[in-house]
N, C-alpha and C positions, 0 to 999 in steps of 0.2 A: 339526502336533503329532503325535508318535508315540503309539500306543496300546499298552497292555499286551497280552500279556506282553513284557517287555523281555528283552534278551539277558542271559546270565549275568554277574554281577558289577556290574550297574548299580545295584542297591540300595545297595551300599557307597558309591558316589559320591553318590547322593542324600542319604544320611545326612551325608556330609562337606559337601555343599552346604548342608544345613540348618544345620550348625554355623557355616559361613561367613556365612550370612544372619543368624544370631543375633548373631554378632560385630559385623556392621555395624549391626544394629538397636540394639544396646547403645550403640554409638558415636553413632548418630543421636539417641538419647534425650538423651545428654549434650550434644552440640553445639547442640541446639535451645534450650538454656538460655543460650547465648552472646549477646552483643550483636552488632549488625550488623557493626561493624568486625572483630570477632573471627571471625565467620563468613567475611567476605571474605578474611581472611588465611589461615585454616586450612581452611575448607570441611569436608569429611568425612575429610580426610587427618589421621590421628591419630598420636601418638608410637608407640602400639602397632603400628599398621599399618606405619609406617616401619621399625621394628625387626624385625617378624616377616616382612615381605614384600619390603622394598626396601633391605636392607643399611644401614639407619639413615639413608637420605637425607632431609634436612630438607625439601627441595623435592620435590614430586611428580615422579617420574622421567618422562622422555620415552620412550615405547615406540614405536619406529619400525617394529617388525616388522609385516608385513601379516597374519600369522596366528599361531595358538597351536598348539603341539604337545600331544598327549595321551598318557597312559601306556599305554592299550590301547584295544581296540574298545569296551569297556564305558563308559569315560569319554567317548569320542567320541560314542557313542549318547546318553548322558545329556545331554551338552552341546548337541548339535544337535537334541535333542527339547525344549530349554529346560527341562530338569528340574533343572539346576544352573547357578549363575553361570558364565558363560564369555565369553572374548574372541574365540573361534573365528576371526573374520576382521574386519579393521578396517572393512570396509564395513558391518558389523553392530554391532560393539562394539570398544572399545579402552580399556585402563586409563587412559591420559592423558585422553581425552575423557570417560571416566566420572567422573573427579575434577571436571572442569569442569561436567558435567551436574549433579552433586550440589551443587556450590557455587551454581549458578544457581537450582536448585530451592529451596535453603535461603534464599537472598537474596530471591527472589520470595515465598516463604511466610512470611518473617519478620514476626512480629506480626499475622498474619492469622487465626490459629487454624485454618487449613486445611492439610491434607497436600497436597504437591505432587510432581510428577514432571517430568522434563525430558529432551528429546532435543536434541542439538547437531547442526547441519547445516553444510554447506560454505559457505553464504551466507545472508544474510537472506531473499533471494527463495526459496531452497530451504525455509526455515522456513515462509514464508507458503504456498507450494504444498502442503507437507506438512500444514499445519493445515487448509486448506479442502477439499482433494480428498476426504478420507474421507467428507465429508457429501454429496457429489454422486454418490450411488449410487441407482439405481432400486430402489424398494421393491415387493415382490411385489403388495401390495394398495393401493399408493399411487398418487398422480397421476403421469401420464407426464411432465409438465413440472415444472420446479423453478426456484426463484430464490433469490437472496440479496440482502441489503440492505447497502450500504456507503456510508460518507461518500465524496464525490468529492474531498475534500481529503486526498489520500494521496500518497505518493511516486510519481513518474512510472512507475517499474517496476511498482509494485502496480497502477496504473491499467491499464497494458498487459496485465498478467496477467489481470485481471478482464474488461476490455473486449474484448480480442482472443482470448486463449487460452481463456477460459471462455465468453464470450458468443458471439463471432463464430464460433469454430471448433467449439465443443461444444454450442452452443445453450442454455447455462445463463444465464438472464437475470440481469443485475445491475441493481438499482434504486438509482440514485444519490441520496444525500442531500446537498443543497447547504448546509444549516445544521445541522451535527451537534449543536449545542446545543439545537435545537428538537425536543423530544420528540414533538410532534404530527406533524412531518414523518416521523419514524420510524414512528409508529403507522399512518399512512396507507399506508405502503409494504408492510406485513407482511400476508400472507395464509396460507392453509393449505398453500401450496406453498413457503413460505419456509424455508430450511434453516439460516440463520445470520445474525447481524448482525456487521458488521466496521467497526472504527473505528481511526483513528490519532490519538493526542493526546499532547502537542502535535504538530500536523501540520507536515510539511515541504513547503513553506517558510512557509506563511501563518499558522501558529499558531492553527489551529482547535482547539476544545476541546469537551468534552461533560460532561454530568452522569453520571459513571460509574455510580453506584449506580442512578439512575433508569433508565438504559439497560439495565443488567443485569436489573433487575426486569421491565422491559418484555419483554426477550428470554425470560426464564424464564416469564412469564405465557403465552407462546406455545409453551413447551417447546422452545425453540431456544437455542443457546449464543451468548454474546457473545465474539467474538475481538478482542483489543485489541493493537495495535502500540504498545508503550511505549518504542521505541528511544530517543527523544530525552529521555525522563524518566529512564530506568533505575530499578532498584529503590531507588536512593538517594533519589529524589524521589517516586515513585509506584509502589505495588504494587496493580495493578487487582484482583487476586484478593481483596484485603481488602474491596473494595466490590462483589463479586459476579461479576466477570468469570470466564469459564470457562477461557480459553486466552490466554496472553500471549506475544507475539512480540518478538524483538529481532534487529536486525542487529548482531551483535557486532563487525562491522568498524567500527562507529561509536564511540560514547562508551565502551563497555565496554573496547575495545582502543584507547585514545586515542593510543597511540604511533604508530599507523599502519602496523604491520608485519604485521598478520594480518587475514584475512577469515574470517567465520563467521556463523552464525545460531543462534537458539535458540527452541525451542517449550517453554513451561512450562504445565502444566495443573493445575487443582485436581482433587482426588479427592472425589467424582465430578463429571463435567460434566453439564449439563442438555442433553438432546437427545431428539428423538422418532424419530431415525433408528435403525433396528434393525440390529444386526450380530451375527454368530455368536459373536464373541469377547467375553467379559465385560469384558476390559480396555478395550474401546472406550469404554465409559461410566465404568468404575471408575477407570481410570488411562490417560487418552487418550494422553499422551506415550509411555508404555511400549507401548501398542498400536501407535502409529506406528513406534516403534523396532523392534519385533519383527516387524512384518508389512510395511506398505507401504514403509517406509524401507529395510528389508532388500531388497525387490524392486526399488525404484527407484534406490537407491544414491547418495543425496546426502550421503555421509559426509564429516565434517569431517576435515581433516588433523590428526594428533596434534601436529605441530609448531605449527600455528596455535592449537590448543587450549591448549598450554602457555604460549604468549605471552599469550593472553587470560587465563588463570589468574593470571599474574603481574601483568597490568594491573589486574585486578579487586581486588587486595589493597588498593589505595588509592582505590577508587571514590568513597566518600563525600567524602573530602577534595578530590578532583579536581572532582567535581560542585559542591561548595561554592565552590571557587576560580573555576571557569569561570562559574558563575552570577553571582557577585559582579562579575566582570569584565564580563560581558555587560550587567548592569544599568547599569554606568557608561557603557558605550558607547551603549546604547539611550537613556539620558537625554541624552547629548550630541547624538545624531542627531535626537532629538525636537525640539530647539531650533534645528536648522540651517535657514537660510532656503531652501536648495536641496533640502531633503527634504520631501516633502508628506505622507508617512505612514510611521510606524515600527510594525512588527508585532512586539510583544514582550509576552507575557502579564504580565511584571513591571511594566509601566507602568500606573499607576492609570487612565489615560485609555483603555486598551484596553477595548473593550466586554465582553470575557470575563474581565477581571481578577478580579472578585469570585468568579466560578465557579471559575477556576483556583486561586485562593487557598484554596479549601476542600479541594483535593486535593494540590497540589504543595507538599510540606513536606520539608525535609531530615531524613532519618531520624535518630533519637536526638539531635537538637539540642534546645536549650533557650533560649528568649528571655528567661530570667530569672524567668518566672512559671510554669514547668513546661510551657509549650506549645512545640511544635516550630516552628522558624523557616521561613518561606516562602522558597523558592528557585524560580526559574523556568527554569533550564537554560541551555544554551550557544547555542541556536539562535534567531536573530532575522532579520528582513528589513527592508529600508528601500526606499522608492520615491523615485526621483530626479525632481525637477520637470522638466517639459518633455517633449520627444519621446523615444522609445526610444534615440536616438543619444546622449543625455546620459548615460543609465545606462552605456552602453558606454564612453564617454569616462572616466567616473569609475572604472569597473572596470579599464580598461586602464592607469590611472595609479597603481594600487597598487604600492608598493615593498616593503612588509613583509608585507602580507597575500598569501598564495598564492592564485592563481586555480586552482581545482580543484573537481571535483564531489563530493568526499568531505565528511564533516562529523564533528563530535565529536572533533576532533584536539587535541592539546596545542599545535599551531601553528594560528593563526587562518587560516581558509580562506573564500573567497567564490566564488560562482558566479552566473550569470544563468539561473535555471531555465527561462525560456522558450526559451532556445537550447541547453539542456544536459539537465538531469535530467528536464524535462517537455516536451522538444521533440516527441517522438513522440505526445504526448497530443493535439496538434492545437489550433488556435486557439480553436475553439468550446468544447472541454472545459476549456481553460485559463481562458477567461472564466468558465465556470461554477464553477471551483475558485478563482477570484480570484487568478490569477497573471498580472498584466500584464507587458509587456516592460520596463517601467520598474523592476521589482522586482529588487533584488540581495539574495540570501541570504547572510548572514554568520554564521559560526560562530566565536565568540571562544574562544581557547585560554587558555594559561597565561601569556602575556606580561604585562608591566605594562600595564594598560589605557591609561595615558597614551601609550604608544608606538603602540598601535592607533589611538587617537583622533588622534594626530598624523598618522598615515598617511592616515586618512580625511579629515582636514582638508586636507592638501595635494592629495589626489585630487579633492575637491569644488571646490577652487579652480581646477581645470582648466576648469570651465564658464564 
């Protein structure tokens, strides 16, 4: 950050920047009064902005330029000193990704009463790394060692990031929680060297869940943040910030961009977060996502593609209705599989027999829905798993027999997809860790899309008949 005195003419641009910020803040105040679907359609892109800045374009324009030109050295200095809003370089900021960031910040903050900020990344893994790394810095008068506590029931790539990149390579201890719904297990793992709590819910693939508010309260009692991967729920079903979470993560490649044509990630933080880690920048605590964007993100370079940002923006416009459809379809499929004689277990939080159904029911609700009595309707998402009776070869036979369902490692698509996590998404995790995370080789993960559920059931039926 530059220090005064600035070069001649910089003050003029600072004043112009203040007017631009005031213009956006006025728009922000208005759009925060919108309902969820309206936010998803418009975000922070207003009619006024379209006419004033983008030649009346109704849809947010795609800015493919890698950098921004400046009028003179004074504007250049003001911009690169972060004294005025700037796009300077797409590694740091871009107008198209900016519109996506504000849409996600607004959707995650919807109905929470909290102010939020967002930074979009090139992938979900980039978002996770960007979220946890700033907390792993040595403090001048703090302990030499540090640790963090995470549910072991996380995406396989997250497990690798924590177990290999953080613990094995950097010596940052990760303490695994096997039952994320058990608050006592979390309590026992926290000490004065713990920097953060991390949880994914509903988890991929085994549908673990947690008491979000109780876990956030526990984290805050120790002055540490709760970081929450809500990829499978999306803000249409769960906004963890409403229950106290500090930082929310998404792989936008999944449900947010259900069409399957874009990859990306997002980090959304409340203002402020809870942390005992000290940092020279006030943004670190006051607006963590902005801190990440202006400093470590700038230096590490996990920038999202503007093209992918635009695709995701357009996908988000119908998020609530898609999540509703996918959830209803998945419920039907899960109920069918729960009765099938060749399936010994179905993991779906929407089934009343699931041991965490009551807990998930408290949190997973379709935003702005109404069951007729003024209460929001429960929906449980698009992700489920089922376990095929018999040896692992039986699961492979069923999996290989699918004719409509695609075999792929992706999830949250408009087309139904399936994978065997033990030989794909969680392969590198190793057999011992998979056992701890409850991922047997008989488990098939299924993400139900927008097809007629009868057709998906028919495909499952013919595949199960191969046994």
